[in-house]
KEKE-3310 file (N, C-alpha, C; in steps of 0.2 Angstrom, whole numbers, plus 5000, padded with zeros to 4 digits):
npx = (5004:5003:5007:5001:5005:4999:5004:4999:5001:4991:4981:4974:4960:4956:4961:4953:4942:4949:4955:4943:4938:4948:4947:4934:4936:4943:4954:4964:4970:4972:4982:4985:4997:5009:5015:5026:5035:5050:5056:5060:5047:5039:5026:5020:5006:4994:4981:4967:4957:4940:4939:4937:4946:4958:4968:4977:4987:4995:4999:4995:5000:4994:4992:4989:4985:4984:4978:4986:4982:4969:4964:4967:4959:4946:4945:4951:4956:4971:4987:4996:4990:4990:5003:5012:5021:5034:5032:5023:5030:5039:5031:5026:5038:5040:5029:5031:5043:5037:5029:5038:5044:5032:5030:5041:5039:5027:5033:5042:5032:5025:5026:5037:5045:5060:5057:5047:5055:5064:5054:5051:5063:5063:5052:5056:5067:5060:5052:5061:5066:5055:5054:5065:5060:5051:5051:5050:5044:5047:5036:5034:5035:5025:5014:5020:5027:5018:5005:5010:5022:5017:5008:5016:5024:5014:5010:5022:5026:5015:5017:5029:5025:5015:5022:5030:5021:5016)
npy = (4994:5011:5028:5045:5060:5076:5093:5109:5126:5137:5152:5156:5157:5148:5135:5125:5123:5118:5107:5099:5098:5090:5078:5075:5072:5060:5059:5050:5054:5070:5083:5097:5110:5122:5132:5139:5133:5129:5141:5158:5163:5154:5147:5141:5132:5125:5115:5107:5092:5094:5107:5124:5132:5144:5151:5153:5148:5159:5156:5141:5124:5112:5095:5081:5064:5052:5036:5030:5019:5020:5029:5022:5011:5017:5021:5033:5045:5050:5058:5053:5041:5034:5035:5034:5042:5047:5047:5057:5068:5068:5071:5083:5091:5089:5096:5109:5112:5112:5123:5133:5132:5135:5149:5155:5152:5160:5173:5174:5173:5185:5203:5207:5215:5218:5216:5206:5195:5195:5192:5178:5172:5173:5166:5153:5152:5152:5141:5131:5133:5130:5116:5112:5113:5102:5084:5067:5058:5067:5078:5089:5103:5105:5114:5126:5125:5122:5130:5143:5146:5145:5155:5166:5165:5168:5181:5188:5185:5191:5205:5208:5206:5216:5227:5227:5229:5241)
npz = (5000:4995:5000:5000:5004:5007:5009:5015:5017:5026:5031:5047:5048:5038:5040:5047:5039:5027:5032:5035:5023:5016:5023:5020:5006:5007:5014:5025:5037:5045:5050:5059:5061:5068:5055:5056:5064:5072:5069:5073:5074:5079:5089:5104:5107:5118:5120:5127:5124:5120:5125:5124:5111:5113:5107:5092:5078:5067:5054:5047:5045:5036:5035:5025:5024:5012:5004:4992:4983:4982:4973:4961:4963:4962:4950:4946:4934:4932:4930:4939:4943:4931:4926:4936:4950:4946:4932:4931:4935:4925:4914:4917:4916:4902:4897:4902:4895:4882:4883:4884:4871:4863:4867:4862:4849:4847:4849:4838:4828:4829:4830:4842:4856:4865:4879:4879:4876:4887:4896:4892:4895:4909:4912:4909:4917:4930:4929:4928:4941:4949:4947:4955:4967:4971:4970:4964:4977:4987:4991:4999:4997:4987:4987:4986:4974:4965:4966:4971:4963:4950:4950:4952:4940:4930:4933:4932:4918:4912:4916:4909:4895:4895:4897:4886:4876:4879)
capx = (5000:5007:5004:5002:5005:4999:5005:4997:5001:4985:4980:4970:4953:4955:4964:4948:4938:4953:4955:4937:4937:4952:4944:4928:4939:4946:4960:4964:4972:4974:4986:4986:5002:5012:5019:5032:5038:5057:5058:5059:5040:5036:5021:5018:4999:4992:4974:4964:4951:4933:4939:4937:4953:4959:4974:4978:4993:4994:5000:4994:5002:4989:4995:4984:4988:4979:4980:4987:4979:4961:4963:4967:4953:4940:4946:4953:4961:4975:4993:4999:4988:4992:5010:5016:5024:5040:5029:5019:5035:5042:5026:5026:5044:5039:5024:5034:5047:5033:5027:5043:5044:5027:5031:5046:5035:5023:5037:5044:5027:5022:5031:5038:5051:5065:5054:5044:5060:5066:5049:5051:5069:5062:5047:5060:5071:5056:5050:5067:5066:5049:5056:5069:5056:5048:5054:5047:5046:5047:5031:5033:5034:5021:5010:5024:5029:5012:5001:5014:5026:5013:5005:5022:5026:5009:5010:5028:5025:5010:5020:5034:5021:5011:5027:5033:5016:5016)
capy = (5000:5017:5034:5051:5066:5083:5098:5115:5131:5142:5156:5153:5156:5143:5129:5120:5121:5114:5100:5096:5096:5085:5072:5073:5069:5053:5059:5045:5058:5077:5086:5105:5112:5128:5132:5142:5129:5129:5147:5163:5165:5148:5149:5135:5132:5119:5114:5100:5090:5096:5113:5129:5134:5151:5154:5150:5150:5164:5152:5134:5119:5106:5089:5076:5057:5048:5030:5030:5014:5022:5032:5017:5007:5020:5023:5040:5045:5056:5056:5049:5034:5031:5034:5034:5049:5049:5049:5063:5073:5068:5074:5091:5094:5089:5101:5115:5113:5114:5130:5138:5132:5139:5156:5157:5152:5166:5178:5174:5174:5192:5208:5208:5218:5215:5214:5200:5190:5194:5188:5171:5169:5173:5161:5147:5151:5151:5134:5127:5133:5126:5109:5110:5113:5096:5079:5061:5055:5073:5083:5094:5110:5105:5120:5132:5124:5122:5136:5150:5148:5146:5162:5171:5165:5171:5188:5190:5186:5196:5211:5209:5207:5222:5232:5227:5232:5249)
capz = (5000:4995:5004:4997:5009:5005:5014:5012:5022:5026:5036:5053:5046:5032:5042:5049:5033:5023:5035:5035:5016:5015:5026:5015:5000:5008:5018:5031:5043:5044:5055:5058:5065:5067:5049:5058:5069:5071:5067:5078:5075:5082:5095:5107:5110:5121:5122:5129:5120:5122:5128:5118:5109:5115:5103:5085:5075:5062:5048:5049:5041:5036:5031:5025:5022:5007:5002:4984:4979:4982:4966:4956:4964:4961:4943:4945:4928:4933:4927:4944:4943:4925:4924:4942:4952:4941:4926:4932:4935:4918:4910:4919:4913:4895:4896:4903:4889:4876:4885:4882:4864:4861:4869:4857:4842:4847:4848:4831:4823:4829:4831:4849:4858:4870:4885:4878:4876:4894:4900:4891:4898:4916:4913:4908:4924:4935:4928:4931:4949:4951:4947:4960:4974:4972:4966:4966:4984:4991:4989:5005:4994:4982:4986:4984:4967:4960:4967:4971:4957:4944:4950:4950:4933:4926:4934:4929:4911:4910:4917:4904:4889:4895:4897:4879:4871:4880)
cpx = (5004:5003:5005:5001:5004:4999:5003:4997:4995:4985:4975:4963:4951:4957:4958:4944:4942:4954:4949:4936:4942:4950:4938:4930:4943:4952:4960:4966:4974:4977:4986:4991:5004:5016:5026:5036:5046:5060:5057:5052:5036:5032:5019:5011:4997:4985:4972:4958:4945:4933:4939:4944:4953:4964:4974:4985:4991:4994:5000:4997:4997:4992:4990:4987:4982:4982:4980:4984:4972:4960:4963:4961:4947:4940:4947:4958:4965:4982:4997:4997:4990:4999:5015:5019:5030:5037:5026:5024:5038:5037:5026:5033:5043:5034:5027:5039:5043:5030:5032:5044:5038:5027:5036:5043:5031:5027:5040:5039:5024:5027:5031:5044:5055:5062:5050:5049:5063:5061:5049:5057:5067:5057:5051:5064:5066:5053:5055:5067:5061:5051:5061:5066:5053:5051:5050:5049:5047:5043:5030:5032:5030:5017:5014:5026:5023:5008:5005:5018:5022:5010:5010:5024:5020:5009:5016:5028:5020:5013:5025:5030:5018:5016:5030:5028:5016:5022)
cpy = (5006:5023:5040:5056:5072:5088:5105:5120:5136:5146:5153:5152:5151:5136:5123:5118:5117:5107:5096:5093:5090:5078:5070:5070:5063:5053:5054:5049:5065:5079:5093:5107:5119:5128:5135:5139:5128:5136:5152:5164:5159:5150:5142:5136:5125:5119:5107:5099:5093:5103:5118:5131:5142:5154:5150:5152:5155:5160:5145:5129:5113:5101:5084:5069:5054:5041:5030:5025:5016:5025:5027:5013:5010:5023:5030:5041:5051:5053:5052:5042:5031:5030:5034:5041:5051:5051:5055:5069:5074:5072:5081:5094:5094:5095:5108:5117:5115:5121:5135:5138:5136:5147:5158:5157:5158:5172:5179:5175:5181:5196:5209:5212:5214:5212:5208:5194:5189:5190:5180:5168:5168:5167:5154:5146:5149:5144:5129:5127:5129:5119:5107:5110:5106:5090:5072:5059:5061:5079:5088:5101:5110:5111:5126:5131:5125:5129:5143:5151:5149:5153:5167:5171:5169:5178:5191:5191:5191:5203:5213:5210:5214:5228:5233:5230:5239:5252)
cpz = (5000:4998:5000:5003:5005:5010:5011:5018:5021:5032:5041:5051:5041:5035:5043:5043:5028:5026:5034:5027:5014:5017:5022:5009:5001:5012:5024:5038:5041:5050:5054:5063:5064:5061:5051:5063:5067:5069:5073:5079:5077:5088:5098:5109:5112:5123:5123:5125:5124:5126:5123:5117:5110:5111:5097:5082:5069:5055:5050:5043:5041:5032:5031:5022:5018:5006:4994:4980:4978:4975:4961:4956:4962:4953:4941:4939:4929:4931:4932:4944:4937:4924:4930:4944:4948:4935:4926:4932:4928:4913:4911:4916:4905:4893:4897:4897:4883:4877:4882:4874:4861:4862:4864:4850:4841:4846:4841:4826:4823:4831:4839:4850:4863:4876:4885:4879:4883:4898:4898:4894:4906:4917:4913:4915:4929:4935:4930:4938:4952:4951:4952:4967:4976:4968:4968:4973:4989:4989:4994:5002:4988:4981:4984:4976:4963:4960:4966:4965:4951:4944:4949:4943:4929:4927:4931:4921:4908:4910:4911:4897:4889:4894:4889:4875:4872:4878)
residu = (MET:GLY:TRP:VAL:SER:ILE:THR:ILE:ASP:VAL:GLU:THR:ASP:ARG:ALA:GLU:ALA:LEU:ALA:ASP:ALA:LEU:LEU:GLU:GLN:GLY:ALA:LEU:SER:VAL:ASP:VAL:SER:ASP:ALA:GLN:ALA:GLY:SER:PRO:HIS:GLU:ARG:ALA:ILE:PHE:ASP:GLU:PRO:ASP:GLU:PRO:ALA:HIS:ALA:HIS:TRP:GLN:LEU:ASN:ARG:VAL:CYS:ALA:LEU:PHE:ASP:ALA:ASP:VAL:ASP:ARG:GLU:GLN:GLY:LEU:HIS:SER:TRP:VAL:THR:ARG:PHE:GLY:GLU:VAL:GLY:ALA:PHE:THR:GLY:ALA:ARG:ILE:LEU:HIS:LEU:ILE:THR:ILE:VAL:LEU:LEU:ILE:ALA:VAL:GLY:LEU:GLY:VAL:SER:VAL:GLY:LEU:LEU:TYR:TRP:VAL:GLY:VAL:VAL:ILE:VAL:GLY:ALA:LEU:LEU:LEU:TYR:GLU:HIS:THR:LEU:VAL:ARG:PRO:GLY:ASP:LEU:ARG:ARG:LEU:ASP:ALA:ALA:PHE:PHE:THR:MET:ASN:GLY:VAL:ILE:SER:VAL:ALA:PHE:PHE:ALA:PHE:VAL:LEU:ALA:ASP:VAL:LEU)
# end
């Protein structure tokens, strides 16, 4: 039996709802802890069961544990269930390479300036960095790699294209 662990850092007001949603989606276990543990911002909080919580962490790390075989048993059609974790990473690398090739093709097909090309180089560098954040067997920073980096890439490229057009 294989396990998949998902870790997401969220603000206080979203932690409980996220934990409940993960349990509803089949998580076998969900743990909420201080996302700043081990740093100078760590905050020790001790509560007893069935007593009202008096304090909360500002940033919460929500970790959920899933049974990897359930996806296969339930017929979930995802890259990971079809090609395995390594295959999913290989597919992501290939698709990111295709993205860069297509951005270059667009730049060659229309009239663009220097800032567009700088944006393409930055997108390429950020995609390379994104692939250093996670690797098969180590998905601890998946949220940073997927959500955060893709947001940064989108906004950065938009800014360079907009600056190039203006």
